[in-house]
C-alpha positions, 0 to 999 in steps of 0.5 A: 517540513514546517511544523514538524518537531525533530522527533516527528521528522525522524519517525516519518523518515523511519516509516518511509524507509521501512515501506520502501524496504518492504516494497523493494523486497516484494518487487525482488520476490516477484510479488504484488503489493497493494497501495493507496493511489488517487483515493483508492487501493491499487495493485502494483507489481506482477501477478495481481489477483484477478478482479471478480464480479461482485456477488450478492453477498458482497453488495448486501448490507446487514 
């Protein structure tokens, strides 16, 4: 990667390995995960929670 120092690259690779390991563990345990995709959070994997209708308290601003 252009502009990254060697230490930065090592840190980035370590983070990628950690995330891959965590996602693989969730997959093997049959759990879902929440990831960021196309500017929004999405569930991946089996048995994600059901979407709920927003309640008034969900949409009110304080």
